C-alpha positions as CSV (number, residue, x, y, z in Angstrom):
1,M,-3.7,21.1,37.9
2,R,-4.3,18.1,35.6
3,S,-6.2,20.2,32.8
4,K,-3.2,22.8,33.3
5,I,-0.2,20.5,33.0
6,V,-1.1,16.7,32.5
7,D,-3.0,17.0,29.6
8,P,-1.2,19.6,27.4
9,Y,2.1,17.3,28.5
10,N,0.1,14.3,27.2
11,K,-0.8,15.6,23.9
12,I,2.8,16.9,23.8
13,V,3.9,13.2,24.3
14,A,1.6,12.3,21.7
15,R,2.7,14.3,18.7
16,T,5.9,13.8,19.7
17,T,5.7,10.1,19.2
18,Q,3.5,11.2,15.7
19,L,6.6,13.2,14.6
20,A,9.3,10.3,15.5
21,R,6.8,7.7,13.4
22,L,6.8,10.4,10.8
23,Q,10.1,10.7,10.2
24,V,10.7,7.2,10.4
25,S,8.3,6.7,7.3
26,C,10.0,9.5,5.4
27,G,13.2,7.5,5.8
28,L,11.9,4.3,4.2
29,L,10.1,6.1,1.5
30,N,13.8,8.3,1.0
31,V,15.2,4.4,1.0
32,V,12.7,3.3,-1.3
33,L,12.7,6.0,-4.1
34,C,17.0,5.4,-3.7
35,V,16.0,1.8,-5.1
36,S,13.7,2.6,-7.9
37,Q,16.3,5.0,-9.4
38,V,19.2,2.3,-8.9
39,S,16.7,-0.1,-10.6
40,C,15.7,2.6,-13.1
41,G,19.4,3.0,-14.1
42,L,20.0,-0.6,-14.3
43,L,16.7,-1.0,-16.6
44,N,18.5,1.5,-18.9
45,V,22.0,-0.2,-18.6
46,V,20.3,-3.4,-19.7
47,L,18.3,-1.3,-22.5
48,C,21.2,-0.2,-24.0
49,V,23.0,-3.6,-24.0
50,S,19.9,-5.1,-25.6
51,Q,20.0,-2.3,-28.3
52,V,23.8,-2.7,-29.1
53,A,23.4,-6.6,-29.7
54,C,20.3,-6.0,-31.6
55,D,22.4,-4.0,-33.6
56,L,25.1,-6.2,-34.1
57,L,23.0,-9.3,-34.7
58,R,21.5,-7.2,-37.6
59,R,25.0,-6.7,-39.1
60,I,25.9,-10.3,-38.6
61,I,22.7,-11.4,-40.4
62,R,23.2,-8.9,-43.4
63,I,26.9,-10.2,-43.7
64,L,25.5,-14.0,-43.9
65,F,23.3,-12.7,-46.4
66,L,25.8,-10.9,-48.6
67,S,28.4,-13.8,-48.1
68,K,25.7,-16.2,-49.5
69,R,24.7,-13.9,-52.3
70,L,28.7,-13.5,-53.2
71,Q,28.9,-16.9,-53.1
72,G,26.3,-17.6,-55.6
73,Q,27.3,-15.5,-57.9
74,L,30.8,-16.5,-57.9
75,Q,29.4,-19.9,-58.8
76,A,27.7,-18.2,-61.9
77,G,30.6,-17.2,-63.4
78,S,32.3,-14.4,-65.6
79,R,28.7,-13.2,-66.2
80,E,28.0,-12.2,-62.6
81,I,31.5,-10.6,-62.1
82,T,30.2,-7.2,-62.2
83,K,27.4,-8.4,-59.1
84,A,30.0,-10.3,-57.3
85,A,32.5,-7.2,-57.4
86,Q,29.6,-5.1,-55.7
87,S,28.6,-7.7,-53.5
88,L,32.3,-8.0,-52.2
89,N,32.5,-4.0,-51.8
90,E,29.4,-4.0,-49.8
91,L,30.5,-6.7,-47.7
92,A,34.0,-5.3,-46.9
93,S,32.0,-2.1,-46.3
94,G,30.1,-4.2,-43.4
95,Y,32.8,-5.8,-41.7
96,R,34.8,-2.3,-41.7
97,C,31.5,-1.1,-39.9
98,V,31.1,-3.9,-37.8
99,Y,35.0,-3.5,-36.3
100,H,34.7,0.1,-36.2
101,T,31.6,1.1,-34.7
102,A,32.5,1.8,-30.4
103,P,28.7,1.4,-29.0
104,E,28.9,2.5,-25.4
105,C,26.1,4.1,-22.8
106,D,26.1,7.7,-22.0
107,S,24.7,9.1,-18.8
108,R,23.4,12.4,-19.2
109,A,21.4,15.1,-17.2
110,D,18.3,14.3,-19.7
111,G,18.3,10.8,-18.6
112,D,20.5,7.7,-19.8
113,K,20.5,7.1,-23.6
114,C,22.1,4.7,-25.4
115,V,24.6,6.0,-27.9
116,S,26.1,4.2,-30.5
117,E,29.3,6.2,-31.8
118,Q,29.7,5.8,-35.7
119,L,33.3,5.9,-36.6
120,R,32.1,6.1,-40.5
121,P,30.0,8.3,-42.4
122,P,26.1,8.1,-42.5
123,G,25.1,5.5,-45.1
124,A,28.6,3.6,-45.1
125,C,27.1,1.0,-42.8
126,F,24.3,-2.0,-43.6
127,S,20.9,-0.5,-43.2
């Protein structure tokens, strides 16, 4: 009777216990997967913010350089007036670009990408 009832019953109990443990393991793996996806999303946001900060810093450095160059040209007097006008125009263009750029992070189906939406034509900003 043992081989016909007790042994098959014990096998069923053992398999049921294994399945329960496997379900718990799968649940934990799902939690780990969700946490890693959230972490990747946060890393993409940090990357986007870093890219925007670097772009703004680059533009600020360019404005500082142009300001210094313009100051030297203005001190040189009338012989540098044409160059000073060009520097002033480039400087004004850079200011407009800095204040009219709308950086934003845009999540898409193909992954998170940082999109910098320019409101000026290409080449209008400092390179």
